[in-house]
C-alpha positions in Angstrom: 19.0 -66.8 -77.0 15.3 -67.2 -75.9 16.4 -66.8 -72.2 18.3 -63.6 -73.0 15.4 -62.2 -75.1 13.0 -62.9 -72.2 15.3 -61.2 -69.7 15.6 -58.2 -72.0 11.8 -57.9 -72.4 11.3 -58.3 -68.6 13.9 -55.6 -68.1 12.1 -53.2 -70.4 8.8 -54.0 -68.7 10.4 -53.4 -65.3 11.8 -50.1 -66.3 8.4 -49.1 -67.7 6.8 -50.0 -64.4 9.4 -48.1 -62.5 8.3 -44.8 -64.2 4.6 -45.6 -64.6 2.3 -43.0 -63.1 -0.2 -44.0 -60.4 -3.6 -42.6 -59.4 -3.5 -40.5 -56.3 -4.8 -42.3 -53.2 -7.6 -40.3 -51.6 -8.1 -41.5 -48.0 -11.6 -42.6 -46.9 -13.4 -40.4 -44.3 -14.9 -41.0 -40.9 -17.5 -38.8 -39.3 -20.1 -38.8 -36.5 -20.0 -38.6 -32.7 -18.0 -41.9 -32.3 -15.2 -42.9 -34.7 -13.4 -46.3 -34.6 -9.8 -46.6 -35.6 -8.2 -50.0 -35.8 -4.4 -49.7 -36.0 -3.0 -52.6 -38.0 0.1 -53.8 -39.9 0.0 -55.0 -43.5 1.7 -54.6 -46.8 1.5 -52.3 -49.8 3.0 -52.6 -53.3 5.0 -49.5 -54.0 7.3 -51.3 -56.5 6.3 -54.1 -58.8 7.1 -57.5 -57.3 7.6 -56.2 -53.7 5.1 -56.3 -50.8 6.4 -53.7 -48.5 5.6 -53.9 -44.7 3.4 -51.0 -43.7 1.2 -49.6 -40.9 -2.3 -48.1 -41.1 -5.6 -47.5 -39.5 -8.7 -49.3 -40.8 -6.5 -50.7 -43.5 -2.9 -51.8 -44.1 -1.5 -48.4 -45.1 -2.3 -44.8 -44.0 -5.4 -43.8 -42.2 -8.8 -42.3 -42.9 -9.6 -38.6 -42.8 -11.5 -37.6 -39.6 -14.3 -35.1 -40.4 -15.0 -33.0 -37.3 -17.2 -30.0 -36.6 -16.4 -27.2 -34.2 -18.3 -27.2 -30.8 -19.4 -30.8 -31.2 -18.3 -33.7 -29.0 -16.5 -36.7 -30.4 -15.1 -40.0 -29.1 -12.2 -41.6 -30.9 -12.0 -45.3 -30.2 -8.4 -46.4 -31.0 -7.9 -50.2 -31.0 -4.2 -51.1 -31.2 -3.8 -54.3 -33.1 -0.2 -53.7 -33.9 2.5 -56.0 -32.4 3.9 -52.9 -30.7 2.9 -50.2 -28.2 2.0 -46.9 -29.8 0.2 -43.6 -29.1 -2.0 -41.4 -31.4 -1.5 -37.6 -31.2 -4.2 -35.3 -32.6 -1.7 -32.8 -34.1 -2.9 -29.2 -33.8 -6.2 -29.9 -31.9 -6.9 -28.1 -28.6 -7.8 -31.0 -26.3 -7.2 -32.1 -22.7 -3.8 -33.4 -21.9 -5.2 -36.8 -21.2 -6.7 -36.9 -24.7 -3.7 -35.4 -26.5 -2.0 -38.7 -27.2 1.6 -37.7 -26.2 4.3 -40.2 -25.2 2.6 -40.8 -21.8 -0.7 -42.0 -23.3 0.5 -45.5 -24.1 -1.8 -47.8 -26.1 -0.3 -51.3 -25.5 -0.8 -53.9 -28.2 -4.2 -55.4 -28.0 -5.8 -52.6 -26.0 -8.3 -49.8 -26.6 -7.8 -46.1 -26.0 -11.0 -44.0 -26.2 -10.5 -40.3 -25.6 -13.5 -37.9 -25.7 -13.5 -34.2 -26.1 -15.4 -31.3 -27.7 -13.9 -29.9 -30.8 -12.8 -26.3 -30.1 -10.6 -25.6 -33.1 -11.2 -23.4 -36.1 -12.1 -24.8 -39.4 -8.8 -26.1 -41.0 -6.5 -28.9 -41.7 -5.0 -30.9 -38.9 -3.6 -34.4 -38.7 -2.9 -37.4 -36.5 0.1 -39.7 -36.1 1.9 -41.8 -33.5 3.9 -40.1 -30.7 5.6 -43.1 -29.1 8.9 -41.9 -27.8 11.9 -43.3 -29.7 9.5 -44.9 -32.2 7.7 -41.9 -33.7 9.8 -41.8 -36.9 9.5 -45.5 -37.6 5.7 -45.7 -37.1 5.0 -42.5 -39.1 7.4 -43.5 -41.9 5.6 -46.9 -42.3 2.3 -45.1 -43.0 0.4 -44.5 -39.7 -0.8 -41.0 -40.5 -4.1 -39.4 -41.3 -5.8 -36.0 -41.9 -8.2 -34.2 -39.7 -10.6 -31.7 -41.3 -12.5 -29.4 -39.1 -15.5 -27.4 -40.4 -17.3 -24.5 -38.7 -20.0 -21.9 -39.4 -17.6 -19.2 -40.3 -16.1 -21.2 -43.1 -19.6 -22.4 -44.1 -20.5 -18.8 -44.8 -17.6 -18.4 -47.4 -17.7 -19.5 -51.0 -14.9 -22.1 -50.8 -14.4 -25.5 -52.4 -15.4 -28.1 -49.8 -16.4 -31.3 -51.8 -13.8 -33.7 -50.3 -11.9 -35.6 -53.1 -13.5 -33.5 -55.8 -12.5 -29.9 -55.4 -11.1 -30.2 -51.9 -8.0 -32.5 -51.9 -5.8 -33.5 -49.0 -2.2 -33.9 -49.9 0.2 -35.6 -47.5 3.6 -34.9 -49.0 6.5 -37.1 -47.9 9.9 -38.4 -49.0 10.8 -41.9 -47.8 13.7 -44.3 -48.0 13.6 -47.9 -49.2 16.3 -50.5 -48.9 17.2 -53.1 -51.6 14.3 -55.3 -50.5 12.0 -52.3 -50.9 11.2 -52.1 -47.2 10.7 -48.6 -45.7 13.8 -47.3 -43.9 14.2 -44.3 -41.7 16.7 -42.3 -39.6 19.1 -41.9 -42.5 19.5 -39.3 -45.3 18.5 -41.4 -48.4 14.8 -40.4 -48.5 14.7 -40.5 -52.3 11.1 -41.8 -52.9 8.7 -38.9 -53.5 5.1 -39.5 -52.4 1.8 -37.8 -52.3 -0.7 -39.6 -50.0 1.6 -42.6 -50.1 1.6 -42.7 -53.9 4.7 -42.7 -56.0 4.6 -40.6 -59.3 1.1 -39.6 -58.4 -1.4 -38.3 -60.9 -4.9 -36.9 -60.4 -7.6 -35.1 -62.4 -9.0 -31.8 -61.1 -12.1 -30.0 -62.4 -11.7 -26.8 -64.4 -12.7 -24.4 -61.5 -11.2 -23.2 -58.3 -9.9 -26.1 -56.2 -8.6 -26.3 -52.7 -5.4 -28.3 -51.9 -4.7 -29.1 -48.3 -0.9 -29.3 -48.1 0.8 -31.1 -45.3 4.5 -31.6 -45.0 4.7 -35.1 -43.5 8.4 -35.6 -44.1 10.6 -36.9 -41.3 13.2 -34.1 -41.9 12.8 -32.4 -45.3 11.7 -28.8 -45.7 9.6 -28.3 -48.8 9.5 -25.2 -51.0 6.3 -25.8 -52.9 5.0 -24.3 -56.2 3.9 -25.2 -59.7 6.2 -26.1 -62.6 5.1 -23.0 -64.5 5.5 -20.6 -61.5 1.9 -19.6 -61.7 0.2 -17.9 -58.7 -2.0 -19.6 -56.1 -3.7 -18.2 -53.0 -3.0 -19.4 -49.5 -6.2 -19.3 -47.4 -5.1 -21.2 -44.3 -2.1 -22.2 -42.2 -1.7 -24.7 -39.4 -4.6 -23.4 -37.2 -7.2 -22.5 -39.8 -8.1 -19.7 -42.1 -6.1 -16.5 -42.6 -7.7 -13.0 -42.6 -7.5 -12.8 -46.4 -6.1 -14.9 -49.2 -2.4 -14.4 -49.8 -1.2 -14.5 -53.5 2.0 -16.6 -53.8 4.0 -18.7 -56.3 6.0 -20.5 -53.6 5.2 -21.6 -50.1 7.8 -23.1 -47.7 6.6 -25.7 -45.2 8.7 -27.4 -42.5 7.8 -30.9 -41.3 4.4 -30.8 -39.6 3.4 -27.5 -41.1 0.2 -27.2 -43.2 -1.2 -24.7 -45.7 -4.5 -24.7 -47.6 -4.2 -23.1 -51.1 -6.7 -22.3 -53.8 -5.8 -22.8 -57.5 -8.0 -21.3 -60.2 -8.2 -23.9 -63.1 -11.1 -22.2 -64.9 -11.0 -22.6 -68.7 -8.0 -24.9 -68.4 -9.5 -28.2 -69.6 -6.9 -30.5 -71.1 -3.9 -28.7 -69.5 -1.6 -30.2 -66.9 0.1 -28.9 -63.8 2.9 -30.3 -61.7 3.2 -29.6 -58.0 6.9 -29.5 -57.2 9.3 -28.8 -54.4 12.0 -26.3 -55.5 14.9 -27.6 -53.4 17.3 -25.5 -55.5 15.8 -22.4 -54.0 16.1 -23.4 -50.4 18.7 -21.2 -48.5 21.6 -22.7 -46.6 21.0 -24.1 -43.1 17.7 -25.8 -44.1 17.4 -29.6 -44.4 16.8 -30.2 -48.1 19.0 -27.4 -49.4 22.3 -28.0 -51.1 24.1 -27.1 -47.9 22.1 -28.0 -44.7 24.3 -26.1 -42.3 25.7 -22.6 -42.0 28.9 -23.4 -43.9 30.6 -26.0 -46.2 32.4 -27.5 -43.2 29.2 -28.5 -41.5 28.1 -31.8 -43.1 25.6 -34.6 -42.5 27.1 -38.0 -43.3 25.6 -39.2 -46.6 23.6 -36.0 -47.2 25.3 -35.0 -50.4 24.6 -38.4 -52.0 20.9 -37.8 -51.9 19.8 -36.5 -55.4 16.8 -34.6 -53.9 19.0 -32.3 -51.8 19.4 -28.9 -53.4 17.3 -30.0 -56.5 13.7 -29.7 -57.7 11.4 -32.7 -57.9 7.7 -33.4 -58.6 5.2 -34.6 -56.0 2.1 -35.0 -58.3 1.0 -34.2 -61.8 -2.6 -32.8 -62.2 -4.6 -32.9 -65.4 -7.5 -30.6 -65.8 -10.8 -32.2 -66.6 -14.4 -31.0 -67.1 -16.0 -28.5 -64.7 -18.1 -30.2 -62.0 -21.1 -28.2 -60.8 -21.7 -26.6 -58.5 -18.3 -25.0 -59.1 -16.5 -22.3 -57.2 -15.0 -19.9 -59.8 -13.9 -16.9 -57.8 -11.3 -16.3 -55.0 -12.8 -14.6 -51.9 -11.4 -11.2 -50.9 -11.6 -11.8 -47.2 -11.8 -14.8 -44.9 -12.1 -14.6 -41.1 -11.4 -12.0 -38.4 -8.3 -12.6 -36.3 -7.7 -10.9 -33.0 -4.2 -12.0 -31.9 -3.1 -11.4 -28.4 -0.9 -8.3 -28.0 2.6 -8.7 -26.5 1.5 -6.3 -23.8 -1.0 -8.9 -22.6 1.7 -11.4 -21.8 2.2 -12.4 -18.2 5.7 -13.7 -18.7 8.3 -14.6 -21.4 9.9 -18.1 -21.5 13.1 -18.7 -23.4 13.9 -22.0 -25.0 17.4 -22.4 -26.4 18.2 -25.1 -29.0 21.8 -26.3 -28.9 23.8 -29.2 -30.3 25.1 -31.9 -28.0 28.5 -31.8 -29.8 30.2 -28.7 -31.0 32.3 -28.3 -34.2 31.6 -29.6 -37.7 29.5 -32.5 -36.4 27.2 -30.2 -34.6 24.7 -30.3 -37.5 24.2 -34.1 -37.2 22.8 -33.8 -33.6 21.6 -35.0 -31.3 20.1 -31.7 -30.2 18.9 -30.4 -26.9 16.5 -27.8 -25.6 17.8 -25.7 -22.6 20.8 -28.0 -22.4 18.7 -31.1 -21.7 17.5 -34.1 -23.6 13.9 -35.4 -23.1 13.3 -37.4 -20.0 9.9 -39.0 -19.5 10.2 -38.4 -15.7 11.1 -34.7 -15.8 8.6 -31.9 -16.2 10.5 -29.1 -17.9 7.9 -26.2 -17.5 4.9 -25.5 -15.3 2.3 -23.1 -16.7 -0.6 -21.8 -14.6 -3.9 -22.2 -16.5 -5.2 -18.9 -17.8 -1.8 -17.4 -18.5 -0.9 -15.6 -21.7 2.8 -16.1 -22.4 5.4 -15.2 -25.0 7.7 -18.1 -25.8 11.1 -17.0 -27.3 13.0 -19.7 -29.3 16.7 -19.2 -29.7 18.5 -21.5 -32.2 22.2 -21.9 -31.4 22.5 -24.9 -33.8 23.6 -24.5 -37.5 20.3 -25.8 -39.0 16.7 -24.7 -38.9 14.3 -26.6 -36.7 10.4 -26.8 -37.0 9.2 -26.2 -33.4 5.8 -27.7 -32.5 3.9 -27.2 -29.3 0.9 -29.2 -28.1 -2.1 -27.7 -26.3 -3.1 -24.7 -28.4 -2.3 -22.6 -31.5 -0.2 -19.5 -31.2 0.4 -16.2 -33.1 4.0 -15.4 -34.3 5.2 -12.1 -33.1 8.5 -12.0 -34.9 11.0 -14.1 -36.8 14.6 -12.8 -36.5 13.1 -9.5 -35.1 10.9 -9.0 -38.2 7.1 -9.2 -38.1 5.7 -12.4 -39.7 4.9 -12.4 -43.4 1.1 -12.5 -44.3 1.6 -16.3 -44.9 2.6 -16.7 -41.2 0.2 -14.3 -39.7 -2.6 -16.8 -38.9 -2.9 -19.3 -36.1 0.1 -21.7 -36.0 1.3 -24.7 -34.1 4.6 -25.3 -36.0 7.1 -22.6 -36.7 10.5 -22.8 -38.4 13.3 -21.4 -36.3 16.2 -20.3 -38.5 19.7 -21.7 -37.7 22.7 -19.8 -36.6 21.2 -17.8 -33.7 17.8 -17.5 -35.3 15.1 -16.2 -33.0 11.3 -16.6 -33.0 8.9 -15.1 -30.6 5.2 -16.2 -30.4 2.3 -15.6 -28.0 -0.3 -18.1 -26.8 -2.9 -18.4 -24.1 -3.2 -21.5 -21.9 -6.9 -21.8 -21.6 -9.7 -24.3 -21.1 -7.6 -27.3 -20.0 -5.4 -28.1 -17.1 -4.0 -31.3 -15.6 -1.6 -31.5 -12.7 -0.5 -35.0 -13.8 -0.5 -35.4 -17.5 1.9 -33.2 -19.5 1.8 -31.7 -23.0 4.9 -31.8 -25.3 7.0 -29.3 -27.2 9.6 -30.5 -29.7 11.3 -30.3 -33.0 9.1 -31.8 -35.6 12.0 -33.3 -37.5 11.2 -36.8 -36.3 14.8 -38.0 -36.0 15.5 -35.0 -33.8 12.4 -35.6 -31.7 13.2 -39.3 -31.2 16.8 -38.5 -30.2 15.6 -36.2 -27.4 14.9 -32.7 -28.8 11.7 -32.5 -26.8 10.4 -31.2 -23.5 7.1 -31.3 -21.6 5.0 -29.0 -19.6 2.2 -29.1 -17.1 -0.7 -26.7 -17.3 -1.5 -26.3 -13.6 -4.9 -26.2 -12.0 -6.3 -22.9 -10.6 -4.9 -22.0 -7.2 -8.2 -22.1 -5.4 -9.5 -24.2 -2.5 -11.7 -26.5 -4.5 -10.3 -28.3 -7.5 -11.8 -30.2 -10.3 -14.6 -32.8 -9.6 -15.3 -31.2 -6.2 -12.2 -32.6 -4.6 -10.8 -30.8 -1.6 -7.6 -28.8 -2.0 -4.6 -30.9 -1.5 -2.2 -28.3 -0.2 1.0 -29.9 1.1 -0.8 -32.7 2.9 -0.7 -35.5 0.3 2.6 -35.9 -1.6 3.1 -38.6 -4.3 6.0 -39.4 -6.6 7.6 -40.0 -9.0 5.3 -38.7 -11.7 4.9 -40.6 -13.9 5.4 -43.8 -12.1 6.2 -47.3 -13.4 6.4 -50.0 -10.6 6.1 -48.1 -7.3 4.5 -44.9 -6.1 5.7 -43.3 -2.8 2.8 -41.8 -0.9 3.4 -39.4 2.0 0.7 -38.0 4.4 2.0 -35.0 6.2 -0.8 -34.4 8.7 -2.4 -37.8 8.9 -2.4 -39.9 12.1 -3.4 -43.5 12.9 -4.7 -46.3 10.6 -5.9 -45.3 7.1 -6.7 -46.8 3.8 -5.2 -46.1 0.4 -7.5 -46.8 -2.5 -6.8 -46.5 -6.2 -9.6 -46.0 -8.7 -9.7 -46.0 -12.5 -11.1 -42.9 -14.1 -14.3 -44.8 -14.7 -14.6 -45.1 -10.9 -13.7 -48.8 -10.6 -11.8 -49.7 -7.4 -8.6 -51.4 -8.6 -6.5 -51.4 -5.4 -7.1 -51.1 -1.6 -4.3 -51.2 0.9 -4.5 -50.6 4.7 -1.7 -48.4 6.0 -0.3 -47.5 9.4 2.7 -45.3 8.5 2.7 -41.8 7.1 5.0 -42.9 4.2 4.0 -45.8 2.0 5.6 -47.4 -1.0 2.6 -48.5 -3.0 3.2 -51.3 -5.5 1.6 -50.5 -8.9 3.4 -52.8 -11.3 0.2 -54.8 -11.8 -1.7 -51.7 -13.0 -2.2 -51.1 -16.7 -0.7 -47.9 -18.1 -3.3 -45.1 -17.5 -4.3 -42.3 -15.2 -5.7 -43.2 -11.8 -7.3 -41.5 -8.8 -5.6 -42.2 -5.5 -7.4 -41.6 -2.2 -6.1 -41.6 1.4 -8.8 -41.9 4.0 -8.2 -41.9 7.7 -8.3 -39.8 11.0 -11.5 -38.3 9.7 -9.8 -36.8 6.7 -9.9 -37.7 3.0 -7.3 -36.6 0.4 -7.4 -37.4 -3.3 -5.2 -36.7 -6.3 -4.3 -38.3 -9.6 -1.2 -40.1 -10.8 0.0 -41.4 -14.2 1.1 -45.0 -14.5 3.3 -45.8 -17.5 4.9 -49.0 -18.8 8.3 -49.9 -17.5 10.1 -49.8 -20.8 
């Protein structure tokens, strides 16, 4: 009898714990010209009695918020203490390809990656996360994500909430799956745990004034239609790439995976009240992941999708209570924000068309895998070449039965049209992710490829549904150097004389000298200038062994017959 009573009491306590509310996690911040990030594995208690394996930076779970300022240089020192290779991508930032953190920028376990760049982005909300091909979803799902907040003088001049953690709150919104042992699972449709900043059943107190919420859809696949439980209005002031021209009054905002939006909520004179931030899945249209029907018709199904209680239903991410005002308080909504001068379609040098298509046709087409221009991602294939300085229109045509959030690295863009209609005011700012509707949906956007070029290291474009990305719905492009006789760092023009391949290389690099004669020397240098390999050569074609080199970018030099040629190559791991 005592045993049964004890079990009953423990069951009641366990049930109480399962529905208990938890204080919202507010990530710590890093700032300054040099920031150190230590990637590490650890555990976190999401459910009582279970220590769940997680990943984080400077802690066992999640990562600190990086506070950057426009036009200031920064070095980010990333020490990988995981038991696995990874990369870190600065999502939305306009940086050199070698600092972007795409799949080619491996950080092997136990090594340091330290990119440097000047911050060129507008004030806004960005984020960082792994981009290790085939492993992105796993590493993001386990918690290796963080915010980036950029400030600038234009935003400084506006009366906006900017006290981080007080009236300026970052909100990473995710749904995750857990197995019976309460380990995080991924790549399946049962993402039933609802989290804000990695917190289940999150609660937080906001002051009774105008507050800023930085919303980030960090879900692996789920589209979110966000609003408050009482349908009250809020004001969107920023999208992916920074502030809008003016606040947009809304009571719903829809974000695909990877999309961001900053909103203002006026809580003046609301002390003692509460507010729930919800996703209204019941309002999502068909052909959107998270809706009742994710495809164009009832015959298009994803295995296990209908078993997920979140699909097609409303659910709460966080409950806010309203506390006392905290001076100095913002109590008004600005009427204007920043001036946008988007590029006109008439300025475009060309239009590129990318077509999304399923690998398999018929009812299973919605399950993927998906392709872009009839191809899956291949690390050794450059899909597009873009001359630096070009202004281009990219047209996205979606022949699949489901919407895809398309993300491009390198720079923000302006949307020209969605299904031949001009963008709504909510989408009229600078973007780096755009939802492309299913069933022959079409999006056109314009962007300028400026400031950075690299003939070796590519940028990525891909679906930001992480399962789709990992399964190959991704391509890569090179922003080419200027076609002039003197290229970067004062090196002579290569012309057709020095040919190397493949790019990227793993164990061997073929080097061909087209106009060289007689003995010569091949030297390989690190980007710091250290000589790492020197080989005497007699022939005009050489197979250079590079298996002993660490994954990185190198300078290769051919010197002989009174001539010197140099170029760069990318060495990647052979796995």
